N, C-alpha and C positions, 0 to 999 in steps of 0.2 A: 801935585801937592798931596793928594791922598796917598800916593805910593811912598812919599817921604815920611808921612806920619806913621804908616805901617812899618816902614823901614826902621824908624826909631823905636817902635814898640816891640817889634819882633826880636831884636838882639837881647833886650832885657828879659823878655819872657823865655827866650831860648836859653839864656844863661841860667835862669832860675830853674828851669826844667833840667838842665845838665847837672846842677848842684844836687837836686833831688835824686837824680839817677846815680850820681857818685856816692851819696850818702847811703842809698839803698844797696848798691852792690858791695861797697866796702863793709857796711854793717853786717850784711849776711855772711860775707867771707870771715869777718872777725868772730862771729858766732862759732863757725867751724874751727877757727884757730883756738878759741877758748876751750872748746870741747876736746880738741886734740891734746892740748897742754894739760887739761885735767886728767886725761888718760895717762899721759906720761908721768905726771906727778904721782898718780896712784901706783904706778909701777915702781917708782923710786921708794914710796912709802912701804909697799909690799916687800921690797928687798931689804927693808930695815935700815936704809941709809939715812933717812931723814923723815921727820914728821913736821908738817907745816899746815897752816890755815890757807895756803895759797889756792888749793883746789876749791875750797868753799868761796873764797873771794872771787875766783875766776868764774864760778857758777853765777854769782851775782853780776859780774861784769858781762857775761854772755847774755844775761837777761836784759841789761841796759842796751847792748848792741841790738838785740832782737826788738826791743821797743823802738829804738831809733830806726831800724829797718822797716818796721810796720808803719810808723808814722810817715816815713818817706814814701812808702807805697801808697798810703792814704792820700798824701799830698799830690802824688802823681795822678791819682784817680779822681781827685776832687774837681768839681766843675768851676767853682768860684776862685778867682785870683786871690782874694783876701784870705780865704780859708787855706789855700795853698801856701801863701806866705807865712801864716801863723803856724801851720803844721811843719813847714820846712824849718822855721826858726827853732821850734821845740825839738825837732829831730836833730838839728845841728848841735844844740846845747847838750842834749843827752849823749850824742856821739862824742863830743869833746870830753865830757865827764868820763865816759867809758874809756876813752883813749888814755886819759890821765890815770885812771884806775889801773889800766893795763901796765903802764910804766911802773907804778907803785908795786904792783903784784910781781913784776919782773925783778924789782929790787929785793922783795921779800924772798923770792925763789933763789936768787943769787946768794943772798946772805945765808939762807938755810942750807943750801948745798955746800957752801964754802966752810961751814962750821964742821970740825971733825966730829965723827960719831962719838956719843958718850960710851964709856966703858960699860959693858953688859947690855948694850942696846943692839941686839942682833946676833 
């Protein structure tokens, strides 16, 4: 009987632990992606082909991913199940907001690059 109770609790706890790990790893990877794209955008701006706010927006997006990553790490390290749930939910919401931001920023970059350069700009 006791094994069955533990068997029912362990999968939920294990699943929540896995979600925290996924948010943590993907968020940290997305910080790197944001920083890489910021560098690429700066190269495009330096070459005089386009000027955009996308690099500034990506810096904010990278910050959101970093916050999500840190909250997930904190949730993994927390001792209490209630605190872990709360931190995980906050990290999840911030992660989703950052992903939506990334899609919007990609649209801005695509639009900016597709516009022909202005005469005399470069």
